[in-house]
C-alpha positions in Angstrom: 0.0 0.0 0.0 1.5 3.3 -1.1 -1.2 5.9 -0.5 -3.6 6.6 2.3 -6.5 5.7 0.0 -5.0 2.2 -0.7 -4.5 1.8 3.0 -8.1 2.8 3.7 -9.4 0.3 1.2 -7.4 -2.5 2.8 -8.6 -1.6 6.3 -12.2 -1.2 5.1 -12.1 -4.7 3.6 -11.1 -6.1 7.0 -13.9 -4.3 8.9 -17.1 -6.0 10.0 -19.5 -3.7 8.0 -22.4 -4.7 10.3 -20.5 -3.1 13.3 -18.8 -0.2 11.7 -21.6 2.2 12.5 -22.4 0.8 15.9 -19.1 0.6 17.9 -15.6 1.8 17.6 -12.8 -0.6 16.7 -9.1 0.0 16.7 -7.0 -1.9 14.3 -3.3 -2.0 13.5 -1.7 -2.8 10.1 1.7 -4.4 10.3 4.2 -3.8 7.5 7.4 -5.4 6.5 10.6 -3.6 5.4 9.2 -3.1 1.9 6.0 -1.6 3.4 4.0 -4.6 2.4 1.1 -5.6 4.6 1.9 -8.6 6.8 -1.5 -8.4 8.6 -4.3 -6.3 10.0 -5.2 -6.9 13.6 -8.2 -5.9 15.7 -6.7 -4.7 19.0 -9.6 -3.0 20.8 -13.4 -2.8 20.7 -15.1 0.1 22.4 -18.5 1.7 22.6 -20.4 4.2 20.4 -18.2 7.1 21.3 -14.8 5.8 22.1 -12.3 2.9 22.3 -9.5 2.5 24.9 -6.1 1.6 23.3 -3.3 0.2 25.5 0.1 1.2 23.8 1.7 -1.9 25.4 -0.7 -4.2 23.4 0.1 -2.3 20.2 3.8 -2.7 20.6 3.5 -6.3 21.9 1.8 -7.1 18.5 4.5 -5.1 16.6 7.3 -7.1 18.3 5.6 -10.5 18.0 5.0 -10.0 14.3 8.5 -8.5 13.6 6.8 -5.4 12.3 9.0 -2.8 10.5 6.3 -0.2 10.5 2.7 0.3 11.6 -0.4 2.0 10.4 -3.3 2.6 12.8 -7.0 2.9 12.1 -10.2 3.3 14.0 -13.8 4.0 13.0 -16.1 6.7 14.1 -19.7 5.4 14.2 -20.9 9.0 14.1 -19.3 9.3 10.7 -17.6 12.5 11.9 -14.1 12.3 10.4 -12.6 15.1 12.6 -10.0 13.6 15.0 -10.6 14.2 18.6 -7.8 15.5 20.9 -7.6 12.0 22.3 -7.0 10.6 18.8 -4.2 13.1 18.2 -2.7 12.5 21.7 -2.8 8.7 21.2 -1.2 9.0 17.8 1.6 11.1 19.3 2.1 8.6 22.2 2.3 5.7 19.8 4.6 7.5 17.4 7.0 8.2 20.4 6.9 4.5 21.4 7.5 3.5 17.8 10.5 5.8 17.5 12.0 4.3 20.6 11.6 0.8 19.2 12.5 1.8 15.7 9.0 0.7 14.5 7.6 3.9 12.9 3.9 4.7 13.0 3.3 5.9 9.5 -0.3 7.0 9.7 -3.5 6.9 11.6 -6.8 6.7 9.7 -10.3 7.5 10.9 -12.7 5.4 8.9 -16.3 5.4 7.9 -18.0 3.2 5.3 -17.7 5.9 2.7 -14.7 8.0 3.5 -11.6 8.4 5.7 -9.3 11.0 7.3 -5.6 10.5 7.3 -3.7 12.2 10.1 -0.5 12.0 8.0 -2.2 13.6 4.9 -3.5 16.4 7.1 -0.1 17.1 8.6 -0.9 15.9 12.1 1.9 13.3 12.0 5.3 14.9 11.9 
C-alpha cells in the first residue's frame, strides 16, 4: 500500500460492516521492510463514542509480528471524520513509542464506510 487511499481500502475490507456504524474498533496494520502488509489486527473494541487503546498491546503485537512499521486505524460510528484531541494524543504517544523501538507509526486513519481521514495527509503526523 503506497497511498492513504489504498490503506483505507485494505482496512475497510477487513472491517465488520455490520458493526462499523455501531461501535468503535481500533486496528493495526503491520508492515514489513518493503511496506508490504503482513497483517491487519483488531486490538480493541469500544463503545459508540470511544475505544481504549493500550500502547503496550500495540507494541507487543508489533514485536511479536516482527513489524518494521505500523499504520493505525479506528472507525467513528458517528461518521464525523474530525479527529478528537484523544485521537491526536494517542497517535503522538504511539509514534513516540515506535520511534524508541525503531518501528515507525506511518499514519492513523479515521474510517467510515464511505470516506476516511488520514492524520498523515493532514499534517498531524510529523
